[in-house]
C-alpha positions as CSV (number, residue, x, y, z in Angstrom):
1,M,16.4,-30.2,-8.3
2,H,19.9,-31.4,-7.3
3,A,20.8,-27.9,-5.8
4,A,17.6,-28.0,-3.7
5,T,18.4,-31.5,-2.4
6,A,22.0,-30.4,-1.5
7,T,20.7,-27.4,0.3
8,V,18.3,-29.5,2.4
9,R,21.0,-32.0,3.1
10,L,23.2,-29.3,4.6
11,A,20.4,-27.4,6.4
12,W,18.9,-30.3,8.3
13,K,22.1,-31.0,10.1
14,R,22.3,-27.4,11.4
15,A,18.6,-27.4,12.3
16,L,19.0,-30.6,14.2
17,A,22.0,-29.4,16.1
18,T,20.2,-26.1,17.0
19,S,17.0,-27.9,17.9
20,I,18.9,-30.1,20.4
21,C,20.3,-26.9,22.0
22,V,16.9,-25.3,22.0
23,Y,15.3,-28.3,23.8
24,V,18.2,-28.5,26.3
25,V,17.7,-24.8,27.2
26,M,13.9,-25.1,27.4
27,L,13.8,-28.3,29.4
28,G,16.4,-27.0,31.8
29,F,14.5,-23.7,32.3
30,V,11.1,-25.4,32.6
31,H,12.2,-28.0,35.1
32,A,14.1,-25.4,37.2
33,W,11.1,-23.1,37.2
34,R,8.6,-25.8,38.0
35,T,10.7,-26.9,40.9
36,L,11.3,-23.4,42.2
37,V,7.6,-22.3,42.2
38,P,6.3,-25.0,44.6
39,L,9.2,-24.3,46.9
40,L,8.2,-20.6,46.9
41,E,4.6,-21.5,47.5
42,A,5.5,-23.6,50.5
43,Q,7.9,-21.0,52.0
44,T,6.4,-17.6,51.1
45,S,3.1,-15.9,50.5
46,S,0.9,-16.8,47.6
47,L,1.4,-13.2,46.3
48,L,5.1,-13.7,46.0
49,A,4.7,-17.1,44.5
50,G,2.2,-15.6,41.9
51,F,4.8,-12.9,41.1
52,A,7.4,-15.6,40.6
53,V,5.0,-17.5,38.2
54,G,4.5,-14.2,36.3
55,I,8.2,-13.6,36.0
56,G,8.7,-17.3,34.9
57,V,6.1,-17.0,32.2
58,A,7.6,-13.8,30.9
59,M,11.1,-15.4,30.9
60,E,9.8,-18.5,29.1
61,T,8.1,-16.4,26.5
62,Y,11.3,-14.4,25.9
63,L,13.4,-17.7,25.7
64,A,10.9,-19.0,23.1
65,A,11.4,-15.9,21.1
66,V,15.2,-16.1,21.2
67,L,15.2,-19.8,20.5
68,S,12.7,-19.5,17.6
69,L,15.0,-16.9,16.1
70,A,17.9,-19.3,16.6
71,M,16.2,-21.9,14.6
72,V,15.7,-19.4,11.7
73,V,19.4,-18.5,12.0
74,S,20.4,-22.1,11.7
75,I,18.4,-22.5,8.5
76,L,19.3,-19.2,6.8
77,E,22.9,-18.8,7.9
78,D,25.7,-21.2,8.1
79,R,25.4,-21.4,11.9
80,A,24.4,-24.2,14.1
81,G,23.9,-25.1,17.8
82,W,24.9,-22.7,20.5
83,E,26.3,-20.3,17.9
84,A,22.8,-20.0,16.3
85,V,21.4,-19.4,19.8
86,R,24.0,-16.7,20.5
87,I,23.3,-15.0,17.1
88,G,19.5,-15.2,17.7
89,S,20.0,-13.5,21.1
90,G,22.2,-10.8,19.5
91,L,19.5,-10.1,16.9
92,M,17.0,-9.6,19.6
93,E,19.2,-6.7,21.0
94,G,17.2,-3.5,20.9
95,R,14.0,-5.4,19.9
96,R,13.4,-7.6,22.9
97,I,10.0,-6.2,23.7
98,S,8.7,-6.6,20.2
99,G,10.1,-10.2,20.0
100,W,8.6,-10.9,23.4
101,V,5.2,-9.6,22.4
102,L,5.2,-11.6,19.1
103,S,6.2,-14.8,20.9
104,G,3.6,-14.2,23.6
105,G,0.9,-13.5,21.1
106,L,1.6,-16.7,19.2
107,G,1.9,-18.7,22.4
108,L,-1.4,-17.3,23.7
109,V,-3.3,-18.2,20.5
110,S,-1.8,-21.7,20.3
111,G,-2.4,-22.2,24.1
112,M,-6.1,-21.2,23.6
113,I,-6.5,-23.8,20.8
114,N,-4.7,-26.4,22.9
115,R,-6.9,-25.7,25.9
116,K,-10.0,-26.1,23.7
117,L,-8.7,-29.4,22.3
118,E,-8.0,-30.7,25.8
119,E,-11.5,-29.7,26.9
120,K,-13.0,-31.7,24.0
121,M,-10.8,-34.7,25.0
122,E,-11.7,-34.6,28.6
123,G,-12.8,-38.0,29.8
124,Q,-12.2,-39.6,26.4
125,D,-9.8,-42.4,25.6
126,V,-9.7,-41.9,21.9
127,M,-6.7,-44.3,21.4
128,R,-8.6,-47.2,23.1
129,G,-11.2,-47.1,20.3
130,G,-8.6,-47.8,17.6
131,W,-8.0,-46.0,14.4
132,T,-11.7,-45.5,13.6
133,A,-12.2,-43.6,16.9
134,V,-9.1,-41.5,16.3
135,M,-10.3,-40.6,12.7
136,K,-13.8,-39.8,14.0
137,W,-12.3,-37.5,16.7
138,L,-10.1,-35.8,14.2
139,G,-13.1,-35.3,11.8
140,E,-15.1,-33.8,14.6
141,N,-12.3,-31.5,15.6
142,A,-10.8,-30.8,12.2
143,G,-11.4,-27.1,12.6
144,L,-9.4,-26.7,15.7
145,V,-6.6,-29.0,14.4
146,G,-6.6,-26.9,11.2
147,W,-6.4,-23.6,13.2
148,F,-3.5,-25.0,15.2
149,G,-1.7,-25.9,12.0
150,L,-2.3,-22.4,10.6
151,V,-0.9,-20.8,13.9
152,V,2.2,-23.0,13.6
153,E,2.7,-22.0,10.0
154,W,2.0,-18.3,10.8
155,S,4.6,-18.5,13.7
156,Y,7.3,-19.6,11.1
157,I,6.4,-16.7,8.9
158,V,6.3,-14.2,11.7
159,T,9.6,-15.4,13.1
160,S,11.3,-15.3,9.6
161,V,10.0,-11.8,9.0
162,F,11.2,-10.7,12.4
163,Y,14.6,-12.3,11.6
164,F,15.0,-10.4,8.4
165,E,13.9,-7.1,9.9
166,S,16.3,-7.6,12.9
167,R,19.2,-8.6,10.6
168,R,18.5,-5.5,8.4
169,R,18.4,-3.2,11.5
170,K,21.5,-4.7,12.9
171,L,23.4,-4.3,9.6
172,G,22.2,-0.7,9.5
173,V,23.4,0.0,13.0
174,E,26.8,-1.6,12.3
175,E,27.2,0.5,9.1
176,E,26.4,3.7,11.1
177,K,29.0,2.8,13.7
178,S,31.6,2.1,11.1
179,S,30.9,5.4,9.3
180,D,31.0,7.3,12.6
181,A,34.4,5.8,13.3
182,V,35.8,6.9,9.9
183,V,34.6,10.5,10.3
């Protein structure tokens, strides 16, 4: 029990440092992108603005994949902050499309659940009714809330498996390079 407590005590600091870096990157990207798109819409054709939106969504999905991998790196390795982000990006090398597809799929499913919850909340001020109204709303929508929780848990599992597979492949490539250099 003491060993587990010591491990958590060390890992939470790395995870916190990395999550701060993750939020800085995502907030910077999202704000820059959401500022650029209206400027493009005002200055160019809607087709070009739509193309910019598509590129922005693809880039945001890729960033989410790299930054999720960085969070796993900060937990499993003795790395934190920008170093974990750099290592996460390096692990994506050669696997960028599969990482992008995994991140996009998880984002699509969680976005669909989020959209459904927002539709159910449309026009309701649940918080105004007090805790009883909140509990009633949660009871009525427990299925969607549960599905969202499962998707979040599944994303942790998928990202961890992707990390281990990427690490294994990267170590295999490095071993091949070192054996080629010896020959």
